[in-house]
Structure formats: C-alpha cells, structure tokens
C-alpha distance (Angstrom), angle and dihedral (degrees) to the residues before:
residue distance angle dihedral
X1 . . .
X2 3.80 . .
X3 3.80 103.9 .
X4 3.79 115.6 -143.6
X5 3.80 120.4 162.3
X6 3.78 106.0 -135.9
X7 3.84 95.4 173.0
X8 3.80 126.9 28.4
X9 3.79 135.3 159.5
X10 3.80 112.2 -140.5
X11 3.81 122.3 -156.1
X12 3.79 130.9 -10.8
X13 3.80 130.4 -34.7
X14 3.83 100.2 -98.9
X15 3.82 97.4 46.8
X16 3.81 107.5 13.9
X17 3.77 129.6 109.5
X18 3.78 142.8 -149.9
X19 3.79 120.8 -102.5
X20 3.81 116.8 -158.7
X21 3.78 130.8 -175.3
X22 3.80 107.9 -122.5
X23 3.78 99.3 -129.0
X24 3.79 92.6 -174.4
X25 3.83 86.9 73.3
X26 3.80 95.6 53.9
X27 2.96 136.1 140.5
X28 3.81 93.6 14.7
X29 3.79 96.7 56.0
X30 3.78 141.6 -1.0
X31 3.81 107.7 -124.1
X32 3.80 127.2 167.6
X33 3.79 129.7 -151.6
X34 3.80 117.9 -144.8
X35 3.80 107.4 -151.5
X36 3.81 112.7 -162.9
X37 3.80 94.2 165.4
X38 3.79 137.7 37.2
X39 3.79 99.1 -107.0
X40 3.83 95.4 63.9
X41 3.83 88.5 53.2
X42 3.82 90.0 51.6
X43 3.80 89.8 48.0
X44 3.81 92.2 48.6
X45 3.81 91.9 52.3
X46 3.78 93.4 44.6
X47 3.81 96.6 49.6
X48 3.84 92.1 42.0
X49 3.79 96.9 -112.9
X50 3.79 82.4 133.0
X51 3.80 113.4 27.5
X52 3.77 142.9 153.1
X53 3.80 118.0 90.1
X54 3.84 98.5 -100.5
X55 3.81 93.0 43.4
X56 3.80 91.6 49.3
X57 3.80 90.1 54.3
X58 3.79 92.3 48.3
X59 3.80 92.7 48.5
X60 3.81 91.3 48.7
X61 3.80 91.7 51.8
X62 3.81 89.9 55.2
X63 3.81 88.5 45.1
X64 3.80 87.9 59.4
X65 3.81 88.2 57.9
X66 3.80 90.0 54.7
X67 3.80 88.7 52.9
X68 3.79 91.5 50.5
X69 3.82 90.0 52.8
X70 3.81 87.0 65.4
X71 3.81 97.3 37.7
X72 3.81 88.7 -106.3
X73 3.79 101.1 111.9
X74 3.81 97.8 131.0
X75 3.78 92.8 46.9
X76 3.80 91.2 46.3
X77 3.80 93.5 50.8
X78 3.79 93.7 47.7
X79 3.81 93.3 43.6
X80 3.81 94.6 49.3
X81 3.80 89.1 51.4
X82 3.82 89.0 64.2
X83 3.81 94.6 57.2
X84 3.82 96.7 89.4
X85 3.80 129.0 -0.3
X86 3.81 107.7 -154.1
X87 3.82 110.5 51.6
X88 3.81 109.1 90.9
X89 3.82 93.8 -159.1
X90 3.80 90.6 67.1
X91 3.80 92.7 61.8
X92 3.80 93.4 36.6
X93 3.81 92.2 56.5
X94 3.82 94.8 43.7
X95 3.82 91.8 48.5
X96 3.79 89.4 50.5
X97 3.81 91.0 52.7
X98 3.80 90.3 47.4
X99 3.80 92.4 51.9
X100 3.79 90.9 51.0
X101 3.82 92.4 48.5
X102 3.80 90.2 50.8
X103 3.80 90.3 54.8
X104 3.81 102.8 36.7
X105 3.79 105.7 18.6
X106 3.77 132.7 -108.4
X107 3.82 95.6 -65.8
X108 3.82 111.0 152.6
X109 3.82 91.8 -143.4
X110 3.80 92.8 54.2
X111 3.79 92.1 44.4
X112 3.81 93.3 47.3
X113 3.77 89.8 53.2
X114 3.80 89.2 53.9
X115 3.81 93.5 47.0
X116 3.79 90.3 51.1
X117 3.80 88.7 48.9
X118 3.81 90.4 53.3
X119 3.80 88.6 50.6
X120 3.82 93.3 49.1
X121 3.80 92.9 45.0
X122 3.78 91.0 53.7
X123 3.80 90.0 51.2
X124 3.80 89.9 53.9
X125 3.82 92.9 44.1
X126 3.80 91.1 54.1
X127 3.79 90.2 54.3
X128 3.80 92.2 49.8
X129 3.80 91.2 47.9
X130 3.77 87.5 54.3
X131 3.80 91.9 50.4
X132 3.80 91.1 52.8
X133 3.82 93.3 44.3
X134 3.80 103.4 41.9
X135 3.83 92.1 79.5
X136 3.81 86.5 63.2
X137 3.80 88.0 64.6
X138 3.79 93.1 39.8
X139 3.80 92.3 57.7
X140 3.81 95.7 50.8
X141 3.78 115.5 120.5
X142 3.79 110.1 -95.8
X143 3.82 88.5 -126.7
X144 3.80 92.6 58.9
X145 3.78 116.9 31.6
X146 3.78 97.4 151.1
X147 3.81 117.0 135.8
X148 3.80 116.2 -161.9
X149 3.79 119.9 -157.7
X150 3.79 134.8 176.5
X151 3.80 134.8 -144.3
X152 3.81 114.0 -16.8
X153 3.79 123.3 -51.7
X154 3.80 95.7 150.9
X155 3.78 135.1 113.1
X156 3.81 88.1 -68.0
X157 3.82 89.2 63.5
X158 3.81 97.3 46.3
X159 3.77 145.0 31.3
X160 3.81 93.0 -100.3
X161 3.81 140.0 20.8
X162 3.77 93.6 -37.5
X163 3.78 132.1 -104.8
X164 3.80 107.6 -102.1
X165 3.81 90.1 28.4
X166 3.81 95.8 46.5
X167 3.83 94.2 87.9
X168 3.81 89.0 46.4
X169 3.79 91.7 58.2
X170 3.79 92.4 45.9
X171 3.81 90.9 47.0
X172 3.80 87.9 52.2
X173 3.82 90.2 50.8
X174 3.81 89.8 52.4
X175 3.78 93.4 49.3
X176 3.80 94.9 -115.8
X177 3.78 117.7 164.4
X178 3.81 111.7 -124.0
X179 3.77 140.3 125.6
X180 3.80 133.0 -141.8
X181 3.79 130.1 -137.9
X182 3.80 112.0 -158.1
X183 3.79 117.7 -160.5
X184 3.81 111.6 -139.6
X185 3.83 91.4 -129.3
X186 3.78 114.4 -145.8
X187 2.94 142.6 -100.7
X188 3.83 100.0 20.2
X189 3.82 96.5 23.5
X190 3.79 94.3 -129.4
X191 3.78 90.5 160.2
X192 3.80 92.5 51.7
X193 3.79 97.5 39.9
X194 3.79 100.8 36.7
X195 3.81 115.1 16.2
X196 3.80 95.2 41.1
X197 3.81 90.1 44.0
X198 3.79 95.1 50.4
X199 3.81 98.1 42.2
X200 3.80 93.5 45.6
X201 3.81 90.8 48.9
X202 3.81 88.3 51.3
X203 3.79 93.2 53.8
X204 3.80 96.2 -109.6
X205 3.81 116.3 144.8
X206 3.81 100.9 -110.5
X207 3.79 130.9 168.6
X208 3.81 121.4 -166.2
X209 3.80 117.2 -138.2
X210 3.78 133.9 179.8
X211 3.80 113.0 -107.2
X212 3.80 93.1 -113.6
X213 3.82 92.5 56.6
X214 3.80 94.9 69.8
X215 3.80 97.1 90.7
X216 3.80 93.0 50.5
X217 3.80 91.2 46.3
X218 3.80 90.5 52.5
X219 3.80 91.9 47.3
X220 3.80 88.6 56.4
X221 3.79 90.4 58.6
X222 3.80 93.5 -116.5
X223 3.82 98.3 123.4
X224 3.80 118.7 75.3
X225 3.80 96.9 173.6
X226 3.79 142.7 -4.5
X227 3.81 121.3 -137.7
X228 3.80 127.2 178.0
X229 3.77 138.3 165.9
X230 3.80 126.3 -117.2
X231 3.79 139.4 -133.7
X232 3.79 96.9 -160.9
X233 3.81 133.5 3.3
X234 3.79 118.2 -170.3
X235 3.79 132.8 -152.3
X236 3.80 97.5 -81.5
X237 3.82 93.6 45.2
X238 3.81 98.6 -102.0
X239 3.79 106.0 149.2
X240 3.80 134.2 -149.1
X241 3.78 114.7 -154.2
X242 3.80 138.0 149.0
X243 3.78 113.7 -45.3
X244 3.80 109.9 -85.0
X245 3.80 96.3 40.9
X246 3.81 91.9 101.6
X247 3.81 88.9 54.0
X248 3.79 90.8 56.5
X249 3.80 92.7 48.0
X250 3.80 91.1 54.2
X251 3.80 91.8 46.7
X252 3.80 92.0 47.2
X253 3.79 91.4 52.3
X254 3.80 91.9 50.5
X255 3.81 91.8 50.0
X256 3.80 95.4 42.8
X257 3.81 94.1 -114.8
X258 3.83 121.1 145.1
X259 3.80 114.1 -112.5
X260 3.82 117.7 -154.6
X261 3.79 133.7 -175.4
X262 3.81 119.3 -156.9
X263 3.81 119.6 -159.8
X264 3.81 140.5 138.6
X265 3.80 121.9 -109.6
X266 3.82 88.9 -103.4
X267 3.82 88.3 70.6
X268 3.81 92.6 62.5
X269 3.79 119.5 97.7
X270 3.78 106.4 -164.3
X271 3.81 91.6 178.2
X272 3.81 90.3 76.6
X273 3.80 118.4 69.3
X274 3.80 98.6 -157.8
X275 3.78 143.1 2.6
X276 3.79 96.6 -96.3
X277 3.82 87.2 75.7
X278 3.82 96.1 56.1
X279 3.82 112.3 110.6
X280 3.80 108.3 -123.4
X281 3.78 117.1 -148.4
X282 3.79 117.6 -130.8
X283 3.79 113.2 -147.1
X284 3.83 127.7 -150.1
X285 3.82 117.9 -79.2
X286 3.80 89.7 -125.7
X287 3.79 90.8 72.1
X288 3.82 86.7 69.7
X289 3.78 102.9 29.2
X290 3.82 98.4 40.4
X291 3.79 105.1 26.7
X292 3.81 109.1 -169.2
X293 3.77 92.3 -13.0
X294 3.80 98.6 -52.3
X295 3.81 120.5 113.7
X296 3.82 107.5 -119.6
X297 3.81 103.0 164.1
X298 3.82 138.4 39.8
X299 3.80 116.1 -74.4
X300 3.80 110.7 -99.8
X301 3.81 95.7 18.0
X302 3.82 114.7 150.7
X303 3.79 116.3 -115.1
X304 3.79 138.9 -169.0
X305 3.80 112.2 -155.4
X306 3.83 116.1 169.7
X307 3.80 110.6 173.5
X308 3.81 94.2 -146.9
X309 3.77 143.4 27.5
X310 3.80 129.3 -159.2
X311 3.80 122.3 -117.3
X312 3.82 112.3 -154.3
X313 3.79 115.6 -122.6
X314 3.79 93.2 -119.5
X315 3.81 90.2 65.5
X316 3.82 92.7 54.0
X317 3.80 116.6 89.5
X318 3.81 92.5 -161.2
X319 3.78 141.9 -21.3
X320 3.80 112.9 -129.7
X321 3.82 115.8 -148.3
X322 3.78 134.9 164.8
X323 3.81 85.9 -100.1
X324 3.79 94.9 55.7
X325 3.77 140.1 -88.1
X326 3.78 121.9 -34.8
X327 3.79 101.7 -146.0
X328 2.97 123.2 -175.0
X329 3.77 96.2 30.2
X330 3.80 107.7 -131.6
X331 3.79 139.9 118.4
X332 3.80 94.7 -90.8
X333 3.79 95.6 49.3
X334 3.81 93.9 43.5
X335 3.80 91.2 53.4
X336 3.80 92.4 45.1
X337 3.81 95.3 53.5
X338 3.80 95.7 42.0
X339 3.78 91.7 51.1
X340 3.81 91.2 60.1
X341 3.79 113.3 109.9
C-alpha cells in the first residue's frame, strides 16, 4: 500500500501542532499544512484540504487540542463544528472531546491522548471493515470481478486503509484477482485525483471512468459490485454520501448488481429517523463554474451544487461496519448491529 500520512500530530501536547496533507494539491504535488492554531484546521476542513468523514473527525479532535493550548477549548470545539454540516464523524469526535473535557478538564495532554486514541481506533475500525467486506470480493463470479467505487473513501479519507477501499487492500494481500473502476466524481474529481492516485500507487488494478459511464459499464457486465463510503447514516439505514452515489444505487438495482456502503459506527447518526432529515451541504458555485481555477461556464450562470445526496436504505444491499454486515438494511437491523459491544 502507498503510505501517505494525511494526519499527524507533531511535538508534545502543550506546544505541538497538527500537520495535514493538503489533498487539494494531489496528485500533482505532496504539500503539507502545519496548523498551529484552530482557524487553519477549520479552513482545511472547509476547503477540503482534509476530507472524508472519518478524517474530518480525527482532524477536528486534534483541533480541539490546539484550542486547549490557548485556553479556548470550548470556542474551538464549537467553531470546528461549523466547518461542514453533513459528516457525522465531525460532530461525533467533537462531542467525545467535550465529554472528556467535562470529566477531566481542558488539559492539552489529556485531550491529545484522546485525539490520538480516536485516530488509532479509526485505523483499527478500517481494518475490521475490510475483514467483513473482503468476502464480498471473494464471492464475485470469476467472469466479472469488477468493483466500482465513487468519490474517495480510501486511506486518504480515514485514519487507516479506508472504508470502501479496505476490502480492496485485504483482497490484494490475499492475492485475489479483481479490478477496480473509480468514478471521477464531480465537481472536485476526488475519485480521479485521490482514489485513482492512491490505488494505482498501491499496485491495485484501477481504471478511471467518467461518472456518466457507469450505466454503460454495468450494461456490459463488467461490474460485479459497487461499494462506497458514507458521510452520515441514519437510524433506518438511509445514507448520505458524495453527490452521485444515489445515481449508482439506482443503476445497480436496475442491473441486478449488489450495492454496498462501508462505514464505521461513528458515521451513524441514530438521532435522525430517516435521510430526509440529513443536512445537505451546498458548495460554492465556483467549484462547477471555475473548476481548479479555469473558467468552464458563462459568467453569472446559476448553479446548484449540493455536496451529497441520500441513498434510500432499500437500495442498499448491505452496510459494512467494523461490527459486521447490516443486512437487510432497516431500522431494526441497524440498531441490533450497533448495539453489539
């Protein structure tokens, strides 16, 4: 696997800082951001320098440590929570840091230990997700071992080997024959820039496709399964993920292809009953009209740019968590699996 550190704490608790890989610069160059204060962490999350639900939560937990260094823990926690509205891990991690501070005080050393624990736990959860999901690749028909994924749910988006990519890495370790199709994922091309970059660098057989090629690819019998990550999963199993995921779920159902979502338990928001209640982030128009600094559309044109869509539970074959598969995907089964120790 191509090892790139996307999140790293440098130094000790009282004086250290957070180092983040600027993913907006990939794959052209590997540039790191040294965040000595809270605001640069907020900025990095907001502009997608650090992205992916688990990674956002991890970065925010370290951002809370930076706030505590300056006796601004409460402000830091509340401010970081405003950076992006959809990813459940962001609020899960911040709430966890708040609960610890309420019990043990706003000591940077104590908080850093917790942030590092969140990071390590996510690394372990990714591995377990992979162990539960790799049989899905193993059981693919030998005539069609294509795995289609969307956006970026790889190591770059997590603290470990990714969520949707975790079974790919384990399948590679086991010498399984398979190939990956990575959708480019508009408007920021996170599939093209990040997923394709990481998998290719790791020696996994990956082919980049445009988002609107998926239906044709499926009709050719070249896709055996679809697996994506998630930014928030609610009580009934409805799932918010990068815009375009819903499209793939509908196409997969039509073509009789299993559609899986891989995510850790920290991505679940059991306070919401269904996907209609998930807040959907609206991104700047410039991401469509001026992609990567180049004008692509008429000046003044109206745009609609939601960052996520919601895939209904009944289109999802199974949710893959570190605690096992949720199959069928419904309120009862979700609750049952998440309640497991």
